[in-house]
C-alpha positions in Angstrom: 52.5 347.8 140.8 49.8 346.9 138.2 46.7 348.0 140.2 44.2 350.8 139.6 43.7 353.8 141.9 41.3 351.8 144.1 43.9 349.1 144.7 42.1 346.6 142.6 44.4 344.3 140.6 43.8 344.9 136.9 41.7 342.3 135.2 44.2 342.3 132.3 47.0 341.1 134.6 44.8 338.2 135.9 43.8 337.2 132.3 47.5 337.3 131.2 48.2 334.3 133.3 48.0 331.3 131.0 46.1 329.2 133.6 43.3 331.8 133.6 42.0 331.3 130.1 38.4 332.4 129.3 37.2 328.8 129.2 38.3 328.2 132.8 37.3 331.5 134.5 33.8 330.3 135.5 35.3 327.3 137.3 38.2 329.2 138.8 36.0 332.0 140.2 33.1 329.7 141.2 32.7 327.5 144.3 34.5 324.3 143.3 34.8 322.6 146.7 32.5 319.8 145.4 35.0 319.0 142.6 37.3 317.4 145.2 34.9 314.4 145.2 33.3 314.6 141.8 36.3 315.6 139.7 39.6 315.4 141.7 41.7 316.2 138.6 39.7 319.4 137.9 39.9 320.3 141.6 43.6 320.0 141.6 44.0 321.9 138.3 42.0 324.8 139.8 44.3 324.8 142.9 47.4 324.8 140.8 46.1 327.6 138.7 45.5 329.8 141.7 48.9 328.8 143.0 50.5 330.1 139.8 48.6 333.4 140.0 49.4 334.0 143.7 53.1 333.3 143.1 53.1 335.7 140.2 51.4 338.4 142.4 54.2 338.0 144.9 57.1 337.8 142.4 56.0 341.0 140.6 54.9 342.9 143.8 51.4 343.4 142.4 49.6 343.7 145.7 52.4 345.0 148.0 56.1 345.7 148.0 57.2 342.2 149.2 58.9 339.8 146.8 58.5 337.0 149.3 55.0 337.3 150.7 51.5 338.3 150.1 49.3 340.3 152.6 45.8 338.9 152.8 42.8 340.5 154.6 39.0 340.8 154.1 39.6 343.1 151.1 41.7 340.7 149.2 38.8 339.0 147.5 37.8 342.4 146.1 41.3 343.0 144.8 41.2 339.7 142.9 37.7 340.2 141.4 37.0 340.5 137.6 34.1 342.1 135.9 32.5 339.0 134.5 32.5 336.7 137.6 33.2 339.1 140.5 35.2 337.9 143.5 36.7 334.4 143.7 34.2 332.4 145.8 36.7 329.7 146.8 39.6 331.9 148.0 39.3 330.6 151.6 39.6 327.0 150.3 42.5 327.9 148.0 44.5 329.5 150.8 43.8 326.6 153.1 45.0 324.1 150.5 48.2 326.1 149.7 49.0 326.3 153.4 48.4 322.6 154.0 50.6 321.7 151.1 53.4 323.9 152.2 53.3 326.3 149.2 52.4 329.2 151.5 53.4 329.6 155.1 51.7 332.2 157.4 54.3 334.6 158.7 53.1 334.3 162.3 53.8 330.6 162.3 57.1 331.0 160.4 58.4 333.4 163.0 57.4 331.0 165.9 59.0 327.9 164.5 60.6 328.5 161.1 62.2 325.1 160.9 58.8 323.4 160.5 58.0 324.8 157.1 60.8 323.9 154.8 61.2 320.2 153.9 64.3 318.2 154.8 65.1 317.9 151.0 65.3 321.6 150.6 67.4 321.9 153.7 69.8 319.2 152.7 72.7 321.6 152.7 72.2 322.4 156.4 75.3 321.5 158.4 75.0 318.6 160.8 76.0 320.7 163.9 72.7 322.6 163.6 70.5 319.5 164.1 68.7 319.1 167.4 65.9 317.0 168.8 63.2 319.5 168.1 64.2 319.7 164.5 64.3 316.0 164.1 60.9 315.7 165.7 59.5 318.3 163.3 60.8 316.2 160.4 59.1 313.2 161.9 55.8 315.0 162.2 56.0 316.0 158.6 56.9 312.5 157.5 53.8 311.2 159.2 51.6 313.5 157.1 50.2 315.7 159.9 48.8 318.9 158.3 48.8 322.4 159.8 45.8 323.4 162.0 46.1 327.0 160.8 42.7 328.6 159.9 42.6 331.3 157.3 39.3 332.7 158.7 38.9 334.6 161.9 36.1 334.1 164.4 33.7 336.3 162.4 34.2 334.2 159.3 36.3 336.7 157.4 39.8 336.3 156.1 42.4 336.8 158.8 44.7 339.7 158.4 47.8 337.6 157.7 50.9 337.6 155.5 51.7 334.4 153.6 55.2 333.6 152.6 55.9 331.8 149.3 58.3 329.1 150.1 59.6 328.7 146.6 60.3 332.4 146.4 62.1 332.3 149.8 64.2 329.3 148.8 65.2 331.0 145.5 66.1 334.4 146.9 67.6 332.8 150.0 70.0 330.7 147.9 71.2 333.9 146.1 71.6 335.7 149.4 73.6 332.8 150.8 76.1 332.9 147.9 76.5 336.6 148.2 77.1 336.4 152.0 79.7 333.7 151.4 81.6 336.1 149.0 81.4 338.9 151.6 82.7 336.6 154.3 85.6 335.6 152.2 86.6 339.1 151.0 85.2 341.5 153.6 87.2 343.1 156.5 86.4 342.3 160.1 84.1 345.4 160.7 82.3 344.6 157.4 80.9 341.4 159.0 79.2 343.1 162.0 75.7 344.6 162.0 72.8 345.6 164.1 69.3 345.0 162.7 69.1 348.3 160.9 72.6 348.0 159.4 71.9 344.4 158.2 68.7 345.5 156.5 70.6 348.2 154.6 73.3 345.7 153.8 70.8 343.2 152.3 69.0 345.9 150.3 72.4 346.7 148.7 72.7 343.0 147.7 69.1 342.8 146.5 67.6 346.3 145.9 64.1 344.9 145.2 63.5 343.6 148.7 61.3 345.4 151.3 61.8 345.8 155.1 59.4 342.8 155.6 61.5 340.8 153.3 64.6 341.6 155.4 62.8 340.2 158.5 61.8 337.0 156.6 65.3 336.6 155.2 67.0 337.1 158.6 64.8 334.5 160.2 65.5 332.1 157.3 69.3 332.7 157.4 69.4 332.2 161.2 67.5 328.9 160.9 68.9 327.3 157.8 72.5 328.5 157.5 75.6 328.7 159.6 76.7 331.9 157.9 75.6 334.2 160.7 75.0 334.4 164.4 72.7 336.7 166.3 72.5 337.9 169.9 69.9 340.1 171.5 71.2 342.3 174.4 68.9 344.8 176.1 66.5 344.7 173.2 69.1 345.3 170.6 69.9 342.5 168.0 73.5 342.1 167.0 74.5 340.1 163.9 77.8 338.7 162.9 78.7 336.9 159.7 81.2 334.1 159.7 82.4 331.0 158.0 80.0 328.2 157.9 82.8 325.7 158.6 83.9 327.2 161.9 82.5 328.1 165.3 82.2 331.8 166.0 80.3 333.8 168.6 79.5 337.5 169.1 81.7 338.8 171.9 82.0 342.1 173.8 84.4 343.6 171.3 82.0 342.8 168.5 79.2 344.6 170.3 81.4 347.7 170.9 82.3 347.8 167.3 78.7 347.5 166.2 77.6 350.2 168.6 80.3 352.4 167.1 79.2 351.7 163.6 75.6 352.3 164.5 76.5 355.9 165.3 78.1 356.6 162.0 74.8 356.4 160.1 72.9 359.0 162.1 76.1 361.1 162.1 76.1 361.0 158.3 72.5 362.0 158.3 73.2 364.9 160.6 76.1 366.1 158.4 73.8 366.1 155.4 71.1 367.9 157.3 73.5 370.6 158.5 75.0 371.1 155.0 71.6 371.5 153.5 70.6 373.9 156.3 73.7 376.1 155.7 72.9 376.1 152.0 69.4 377.3 152.7 70.6 380.1 155.0 73.1 381.3 152.4 70.3 381.5 149.8 68.1 383.4 152.3 71.0 385.8 153.1 71.6 386.5 149.4 67.9 387.3 148.9 67.8 389.6 151.9 70.8 391.5 150.6 69.2 391.8 147.2 66.0 393.2 148.8 66.7 396.7 149.9 64.0 396.7 152.6 65.8 394.0 154.6 67.4 395.4 157.7 71.0 394.8 158.5 70.0 393.3 161.9 68.0 390.5 160.2 70.9 389.8 157.9 73.3 389.7 160.8 71.0 387.3 162.6 71.0 385.0 159.7 74.8 385.2 159.5 75.0 384.2 163.2 72.7 381.2 162.6 74.8 380.2 159.7 78.0 380.4 161.8 76.4 378.2 164.5 75.4 375.6 161.9 78.9 375.7 160.4 80.4 375.1 163.8 78.1 372.2 164.5 78.9 370.8 161.0 82.6 371.0 161.7 82.1 369.3 165.1 80.1 366.5 163.4 82.6 366.1 160.6 85.4 365.8 163.1 83.5 363.1 165.0 82.7 361.4 161.8 86.3 361.3 160.8 87.3 360.0 164.2 84.8 357.1 164.0 85.8 356.1 160.5 89.5 356.3 161.4 88.8 354.1 164.5 87.1 351.5 162.3 90.0 351.6 159.9 92.4 351.0 162.7 90.3 348.2 164.1 90.5 346.4 160.7 94.2 347.1 160.6 94.7 345.7 164.1 92.7 342.6 163.2 94.8 342.1 160.1 98.0 342.5 162.1 96.6 340.0 164.6 95.9 337.5 161.9 99.4 338.0 160.4 101.0 337.5 163.8 99.1 334.2 164.3 100.2 333.0 160.8 103.8 333.9 161.5 103.7 332.3 164.9 102.2 329.1 163.5 104.7 329.1 160.6 107.6 329.5 163.0 106.3 326.6 165.1 105.9 324.4 162.0 109.4 325.2 160.7 110.9 324.6 164.2 109.1 321.2 164.4 110.3 320.2 160.9 113.9 321.3 161.5 114.1 319.5 164.8 113.6 316.2 162.9 116.7 316.9 160.8 120.4 316.8 162.0 123.3 318.4 160.0 125.7 315.6 161.3 123.2 313.0 160.1 123.1 314.6 156.7 126.9 314.5 156.4 126.9 310.9 157.5 124.3 310.1 154.9 126.2 311.8 152.2 129.4 310.0 153.2 127.6 306.7 153.2 126.1 307.4 149.8 129.5 308.2 148.4 131.0 305.0 149.8 128.1 302.9 148.5 128.4 304.4 145.1 132.1 303.7 144.9 131.5 300.1 146.0 128.8 299.7 143.3 131.4 300.8 140.7 133.9 298.3 142.0 131.4 295.5 141.9 130.4 296.5 138.3 134.1 296.5 137.2 134.7 293.1 138.8 131.7 291.6 137.0 133.1 293.0 133.6 136.6 291.4 133.9 136.0 288.5 131.4 134.5 290.8 128.9 137.6 293.1 129.1 140.0 290.1 128.5 138.0 289.1 125.5 138.3 292.6 124.2 142.0 292.6 124.8 142.5 289.3 122.8 140.5 290.8 119.9 142.4 294.0 120.0 145.8 292.1 119.9 144.7 290.0 117.0 143.5 293.1 115.1 146.9 294.8 115.8 148.8 291.8 114.5 146.8 291.8 111.3 147.5 295.5 110.8 151.2 294.8 111.1 151.0 291.9 108.6 149.3 294.2 106.1 151.9 296.9 106.7 154.8 294.5 106.2 153.2 293.2 103.0 153.3 296.7 101.5 149.5 297.1 101.2 148.1 300.1 102.9 144.8 299.2 104.6 143.0 301.2 107.2 141.3 299.8 110.2 138.0 300.5 108.7 139.0 298.6 105.5 140.0 295.7 107.6 136.7 295.7 109.4 134.9 295.9 106.2 136.9 292.9 104.9 136.1 290.9 108.0 132.5 291.7 107.7 131.3 291.2 104.1 128.4 293.3 103.0 125.0 291.9 102.5 125.3 291.8 98.7 128.1 289.1 98.9 126.7 287.2 101.8 124.6 284.7 99.7 127.5 284.0 97.3 129.9 283.3 100.2 127.4 280.9 101.7 127.0 279.1 98.4 130.7 278.7 97.8 131.2 277.3 101.3 128.5 274.7 100.7 130.1 273.6 97.4 133.5 273.3 99.1 132.1 271.2 101.8 130.4 268.8 99.4 133.7 268.4 97.4 135.6 267.6 100.6 133.1 264.9 101.5 133.6 263.3 98.1 137.4 263.3 98.5 137.3 261.7 102.0 135.1 258.9 100.6 137.6 258.2 97.9 140.5 258.1 100.3 138.6 255.7 102.6 137.9 253.3 99.7 141.5 253.4 98.5 142.8 252.7 102.0 140.4 249.7 102.3 141.7 248.2 99.1 145.4 248.5 100.2 144.5 246.8 103.5 143.1 243.9 101.6 146.4 243.4 99.9 148.5 243.4 103.1 149.2 240.3 105.2 147.8 239.9 108.6 151.2 240.6 110.2 151.5 243.9 108.3 148.1 244.9 109.6 149.1 244.2 113.2 152.2 246.4 112.8 150.1 249.2 111.5 147.6 248.9 114.4 150.4 248.8 116.9 152.1 251.8 115.3 148.7 253.7 115.6 148.4 252.9 119.3 151.9 254.1 120.3 152.3 257.1 118.0 150.3 259.9 116.6 148.3 258.6 113.7 149.6 259.5 110.3 147.0 260.0 107.6 147.1 257.5 104.8 146.9 258.6 101.2 146.7 256.8 98.0 150.4 257.1 97.6 150.9 255.1 100.8 
């Protein structure tokens, strides 16, 4: 804490806040209620400056040990005073504005109806199954803009003795706690998820060592209201707490309560064992001193030995009980684990049985036979479609074989590859072959024209009767080509 022996917050700490510069201190510590009408921007700036300071006081535990709240009473003004301007003259106004805007929430109101003081936007992750008519009504009231009727002054005109919760600090720390609780739920054993109020406080302080007992109470109220990670039950004035998955329904049953009561006895038993061990150590030191001092009587030393023996016996009894309780908890976790394994195996067996019931070995064999038959039929159909192609291949093969025999009979040795090469000229000779073919075609055309012209001249020389004989001869027999010699 950064306060002097009288409990007064040091002036250096207040001045270290950037909003409390020297030029603004007169306005911040003066009565600035009139600025709301005369200078709304200046009024709002002063409120925000005090908001910043108060949240810093809470965050750094300047006034008390809570990291979530600030305790306010009639002496608070004195704690916030500085040498130049004294006590803040508008503290009542400041607290009222921060409460009405939802920056601060009185603890007394938060405990009565915690759902009313965190906006719907900040509770957006809340699961739907938590909603009820009262909560929806609360949201409706907030939406209409109704402000709190809380008064920061008591009937005598002094500041009420009240604790104010910083909502931003609560949301920030609450989010961290929720993440850590989710990890514990996922990884922890069954007994590690069960608590009474004291055990839960110790558990939270292990997760966040900076929190105070009052912070534990605030966080528990917050977690009960705004999460589905835990359930609570109050029986005969004792509060029982159980962590669980936010996606499933779970309740605190009689077995849980018995386990929590058993766990609740372990803590005091540990403390007793520590006390007895320290007591035995003290007696042993006293005995050694008595033996060292010659004036000590044997009777007093014997008396100390008897006391030591009694403490040792009690320690052994407590240690035995402690071992029994811890072994019992271990077996409870083991039994819970076995139960879960049994449920998994039972469910797996049911699933396998259901799946296998949909499959028949006979049907599998029938399907395999049908597939084999269909594959064979497919091959036959493919072969049938390829008959013509096979015949063409056979003709080509026979022709190639005959050519090979002809080459062999002619005495020239030519391989199949050579023949193939001969049949398929390479690309270098392709253009030449094409040119030669064209020239031969042109020469043939010229020759045919010459033959036709010669034939026409011969016909001119023949008589009409000769022509008729030729025509008749062409109609009854295969035409014989005429040449110039004819």
